[in-house]
Structures are given as structure tokens and as C-alpha cells.
C-alpha positions as CSV (number, residue, x, y, z in Angstrom):
1,M,-59.7,23.8,-24.1
2,S,-60.0,20.3,-23.1
3,M,-57.0,18.7,-21.6
4,D,-57.0,16.4,-24.5
5,G,-55.0,19.2,-26.2
6,F,-52.0,18.2,-24.0
7,R,-52.2,14.4,-25.0
8,L,-49.6,12.9,-27.3
9,D,-51.3,9.7,-28.1
10,G,-50.2,8.1,-31.4
11,K,-47.1,10.3,-31.5
12,V,-43.5,9.1,-31.7
13,A,-40.8,11.0,-29.9
14,L,-37.1,10.8,-29.9
15,V,-35.2,12.3,-26.9
16,T,-31.3,12.7,-27.1
17,G,-29.1,12.5,-24.1
18,A,-31.9,10.6,-22.4
19,A,-30.0,8.2,-20.1
20,Q,-30.3,10.5,-17.1
21,G,-31.2,13.9,-15.6
22,I,-33.3,16.1,-17.7
23,G,-33.5,13.7,-20.7
24,R,-34.7,10.8,-18.4
25,A,-37.5,13.1,-17.0
26,I,-38.5,14.3,-20.4
27,S,-38.9,10.6,-21.8
28,L,-40.9,9.6,-18.8
29,A,-43.2,12.8,-19.1
30,L,-43.7,12.2,-23.0
31,A,-44.6,8.6,-22.5
32,S,-47.0,9.5,-19.6
33,A,-48.8,11.9,-22.1
34,G,-49.1,9.1,-24.4
35,A,-46.2,9.2,-26.8
36,S,-44.1,6.2,-27.9
37,V,-40.6,7.3,-26.8
38,V,-37.3,6.5,-28.4
39,V,-34.7,6.8,-25.6
40,S,-31.3,7.7,-27.1
41,D,-27.9,8.2,-25.7
42,L,-24.3,7.0,-26.1
43,A,-23.3,3.4,-26.4
44,A,-21.6,3.7,-23.0
45,K,-24.9,4.6,-21.3
46,S,-26.8,1.7,-22.8
47,S,-27.6,0.2,-19.4
48,A,-29.0,3.5,-18.1
49,V,-31.1,3.9,-21.3
50,D,-32.5,0.4,-20.9
51,A,-33.4,1.4,-17.3
52,V,-35.4,4.4,-18.5
53,C,-37.2,2.3,-21.0
54,S,-38.1,-0.2,-18.3
55,E,-39.4,2.6,-16.0
56,I,-41.6,3.7,-18.8
57,G,-42.8,0.2,-19.5
58,A,-43.5,-0.3,-15.8
59,A,-45.7,2.8,-15.8
60,G,-47.7,1.5,-18.8
61,G,-45.9,3.4,-21.5
62,T,-44.1,2.5,-24.8
63,A,-40.4,3.0,-25.1
64,S,-37.4,1.6,-27.1
65,A,-33.7,2.1,-26.9
66,C,-31.4,3.8,-29.5
67,E,-27.8,4.2,-29.6
68,L,-27.1,7.8,-30.7
69,D,-23.9,10.0,-30.6
70,V,-25.0,13.4,-31.8
71,T,-21.4,14.2,-32.7
72,A,-21.3,11.4,-35.2
73,T,-23.1,13.5,-37.8
74,S,-22.3,11.3,-40.8
75,R,-24.4,8.4,-39.1
76,L,-27.4,10.6,-38.0
77,A,-29.3,10.2,-41.2
78,A,-29.2,6.4,-40.9
79,V,-30.1,6.4,-37.2
80,F,-33.2,8.7,-37.8
81,D,-34.2,6.5,-40.9
82,G,-34.0,3.5,-38.7
83,V,-36.1,5.1,-36.0
84,V,-38.8,5.8,-38.6
85,A,-38.5,2.4,-40.1
86,A,-39.2,0.8,-36.8
87,N,-41.8,3.1,-35.6
88,G,-43.6,4.2,-38.9
89,Q,-43.0,8.0,-38.1
90,L,-41.3,10.6,-36.1
91,D,-43.4,13.4,-34.7
92,I,-41.3,15.0,-31.9
93,L,-37.6,15.4,-31.6
94,V,-36.3,16.7,-28.2
95,N,-32.6,17.9,-28.6
96,N,-31.5,17.5,-24.9
97,A,-27.9,16.2,-25.4
98,G,-25.5,18.7,-23.9
99,I,-22.2,19.0,-22.1
100,L,-20.4,21.7,-19.9
101,V,-16.7,22.5,-19.5
102,R,-16.3,24.6,-16.4
103,K,-13.0,26.3,-16.1
104,P,-11.3,29.8,-16.2
105,T,-11.9,31.4,-19.4
106,L,-8.0,31.9,-19.9
107,E,-7.5,28.2,-19.6
108,I,-10.2,27.2,-22.3
109,T,-8.4,25.2,-25.0
110,E,-9.5,24.8,-28.8
111,D,-10.4,21.2,-27.8
112,D,-12.7,22.4,-25.0
113,W,-14.5,24.9,-27.3
114,D,-15.0,22.4,-30.1
115,R,-16.2,19.7,-27.8
116,V,-18.9,21.9,-26.3
117,F,-20.1,23.1,-29.7
118,D,-19.9,19.8,-31.3
119,V,-22.5,18.5,-29.0
120,N,-24.5,21.6,-27.9
121,L,-24.8,23.3,-31.4
122,R,-23.4,21.2,-34.3
123,G,-24.9,17.9,-33.2
124,L,-28.3,19.6,-32.3
125,F,-28.5,21.2,-35.8
126,F,-27.9,17.8,-37.6
127,C,-30.3,16.0,-35.4
128,A,-32.9,18.6,-36.1
129,Q,-32.1,18.4,-39.9
130,A,-32.3,14.6,-40.0
131,A,-35.6,14.6,-38.1
132,A,-37.0,17.5,-40.2
133,K,-36.5,15.5,-43.5
134,H,-39.0,13.0,-42.3
135,M,-41.3,15.5,-40.7
136,V,-41.5,17.6,-44.0
137,S,-42.8,14.7,-45.9
138,R,-45.7,14.3,-43.4
139,G,-46.4,18.0,-43.1
140,E,-46.1,18.2,-39.3
141,G,-43.6,17.9,-36.4
142,R,-42.3,19.3,-33.3
143,I,-38.6,20.0,-32.6
144,I,-37.7,21.2,-29.0
145,N,-34.2,22.3,-28.3
146,I,-32.9,22.4,-24.7
147,A,-31.1,25.6,-24.3
148,S,-30.4,27.4,-21.0
149,Q,-31.3,30.5,-19.1
150,R,-27.7,31.3,-19.9
151,A,-28.7,32.0,-23.5
152,L,-29.8,35.4,-21.8
153,S,-27.4,35.7,-19.1
154,A,-23.9,34.9,-18.0
155,S,-21.8,33.4,-15.2
156,V,-18.2,33.2,-14.6
157,G,-16.1,30.3,-16.1
158,N,-18.6,29.0,-18.5
159,A,-17.9,30.8,-21.7
160,P,-18.1,28.0,-24.3
161,Y,-21.4,26.7,-22.7
162,I,-23.0,30.2,-22.6
163,A,-22.0,30.9,-26.2
164,S,-23.3,27.6,-27.4
165,K,-26.7,28.0,-25.6
166,A,-27.2,31.5,-26.9
167,A,-26.5,30.0,-30.4
168,V,-29.1,27.4,-29.8
169,A,-31.6,30.1,-29.1
170,G,-30.7,31.9,-32.4
171,L,-30.8,28.7,-34.3
172,T,-34.2,27.8,-32.9
173,R,-35.6,31.0,-34.4
174,A,-34.0,30.4,-37.8
175,L,-35.3,26.9,-38.1
176,A,-38.7,27.9,-36.9
177,L,-39.0,30.2,-40.0
178,D,-37.3,27.7,-42.3
179,W,-39.8,24.9,-41.7
180,V,-43.1,26.6,-40.5
181,A,-44.6,26.2,-44.0
182,S,-44.1,22.5,-43.6
183,G,-46.1,22.2,-40.5
184,I,-43.1,21.9,-38.1
185,T,-42.6,24.1,-35.1
186,V,-39.3,24.7,-33.5
187,N,-38.9,26.0,-30.0
188,A,-36.5,26.1,-27.1
189,I,-36.5,25.8,-23.5
190,G,-34.2,27.7,-21.1
191,P,-33.8,25.9,-17.9
192,G,-32.4,27.5,-14.7
193,P,-30.1,25.4,-12.5
194,V,-31.4,21.9,-12.4
195,D,-30.5,19.1,-10.0
196,T,-28.8,16.9,-12.4
197,P,-25.3,15.2,-13.0
198,L,-24.2,18.1,-15.2
199,L,-24.1,20.3,-12.0
200,A,-22.9,17.4,-9.6
201,D,-19.4,19.1,-9.4
202,A,-20.7,22.6,-8.8
203,S,-18.6,24.8,-6.7
204,P,-19.6,26.2,-3.3
205,E,-19.6,29.6,-5.0
206,L,-22.2,28.4,-7.6
207,E,-24.4,26.8,-4.9
208,R,-24.4,30.1,-3.0
209,D,-25.2,31.9,-6.2
210,I,-28.2,29.6,-6.6
211,E,-29.5,30.1,-3.1
212,L,-29.0,33.9,-3.3
213,R,-30.1,34.7,-6.9
214,S,-32.7,32.2,-7.6
215,P,-36.2,33.6,-6.6
216,V,-37.0,30.1,-5.3
217,G,-33.7,29.7,-3.6
218,R,-33.1,26.1,-4.9
219,R,-32.2,24.0,-7.9
220,L,-35.1,23.1,-10.1
221,Q,-36.1,19.5,-10.6
222,P,-35.9,17.8,-13.9
223,E,-39.6,17.1,-13.9
224,E,-40.3,20.9,-13.9
225,I,-38.4,21.1,-17.2
226,A,-40.1,18.0,-18.6
227,S,-43.6,19.5,-18.1
228,A,-42.7,22.4,-20.4
229,V,-41.4,20.0,-23.1
230,V,-44.9,18.1,-23.1
231,Y,-46.6,21.4,-23.5
232,L,-44.5,22.4,-26.5
233,A,-44.8,19.0,-28.0
234,S,-48.6,19.0,-27.7
235,P,-51.4,20.3,-29.9
236,A,-52.0,22.9,-27.3
237,A,-48.8,24.8,-28.4
238,A,-49.6,24.7,-32.2
239,A,-49.2,28.4,-32.5
240,V,-46.0,28.5,-30.5
241,N,-42.9,28.8,-32.8
242,G,-39.4,30.2,-32.5
243,H,-39.8,30.8,-28.9
244,L,-37.3,30.4,-26.1
245,L,-39.5,29.4,-23.0
246,L,-37.6,30.2,-19.9
247,V,-38.2,27.6,-17.1
248,D,-35.9,29.4,-14.4
249,A,-38.4,30.2,-11.6
250,G,-37.9,33.9,-12.5
251,W,-34.1,34.1,-12.2
252,T,-33.7,35.9,-15.5
253,A,-36.6,38.2,-14.6
254,A,-34.9,39.4,-11.4
């Protein structure tokens, strides 16, 4: 296969939670592969979003900023309609926005639970739905959900996060079957521990766990996750659907 199979020239991609960390790396990687990238995040992160757009532009890519709160589900259709109106199409959605509440399970409140699921699962589903409505009309599209290795494994003190990411893996399979006849593939990526702000407050115990249990003995880098996203978004992955691709350096295999 020619390396052209991994190019995304002429494609339009939207990335949620793209102001920093994995979302930023995904946006840069998609733009490097030729896609025009809509970099989206909360209004409070607009300066960081603009910085990502500037990085992409400085590297010769094309990017635009978009204010998007995935929990504001009543407004998602209008946001996605606006993205399509501005860009002419939407080919790729990367559902990257996610949050983590780390505390003892006996201390988890209903608000903690609802907050995690509102972002990690409910917002993800309705973003996918809003994107798919446009993709169905064109007969093609790629939706990539950022799950976690914790969809298949567990750790102490992360119950809502683990439950939400396991649900993302199941939802990915369901949507893959629902939309395959319309030319849309839906896949998920399960990153291992990544060096991002989400793990900035990691406990010494977690750091030791990473050092001892990860086959590579370190946190992964956001760019290592972004490379997998480019693959799943590309023509090279046309026959990959409903799959959870673990990018965890073999942690789950151990």
C-alpha cells in the first residue's frame, strides 16, 4: 500500500477537548496528515485553542477554533451545523473530551458520577449523533472515540471514570453497527497512562504503579496516541470498525 493511504487531504476533522494534552496532539497530527482541523473546547480555554490553531498554521496546516461544551447537548446540533456550513463538510470526529474524578469510591457523590458521565459518555454520544447526521447524507465518515485501557482493566479510586470508559467501548460497537451501512466507521482508542494535565495530580502510588506495571516503565506521550487516531481516520483503516485499539505499550497484555 502506498503511504497515500494514510493521508487526509481534503478532509475536515473536528476534535473535542482539543486545547491541551491528547486533544492538542491529535489536532496537530490530523493537520500534518492534510486535514483541515476544527479545534474545539470550552469557552474558558479559548486562548489555548487559539494557540493550537496558531501551531497548526505555523506548520503549514489549516485550522479553525470552535467553542464547544459537550455537556450542552441542546446546542450541539447548531454547533455541528455551523462547522459544516463554514467548512462545507465534516469527515472526521474525534471525541476526545473527558474528565476524571479521583477519590475513594465510598466518597463518590451523585454529582461526581453525573459530571463524569455527562462528559465522558452522554456528551460523546450526542456529539457522535450530531456528526453522523451530516456524515450519513454524504455516505461516509470516521468517528473515533477516546476511551481508555481502563475500559478493560481497573484501578483503585476511579470508579466513575472506569465505568464511563467501559461504556464508551460498548457504545462504540453499537454505533459501528448502526451506521456501517451509511459508510461511517466508529472506533475507539484505549490509551494507557499519558503525560497530560489529566494526570497532573497523580499520587505517588499511581506513579509507582506506572513504573512497575507498564512494560515500558513510563507514561506515554500524547503524540503516541495521536498517531493511532490518524490511522483510524485514514483510508488505510476503511475495514476497521467497532474496534477498541489499545495504545498502552502492552500494559493490558501483561
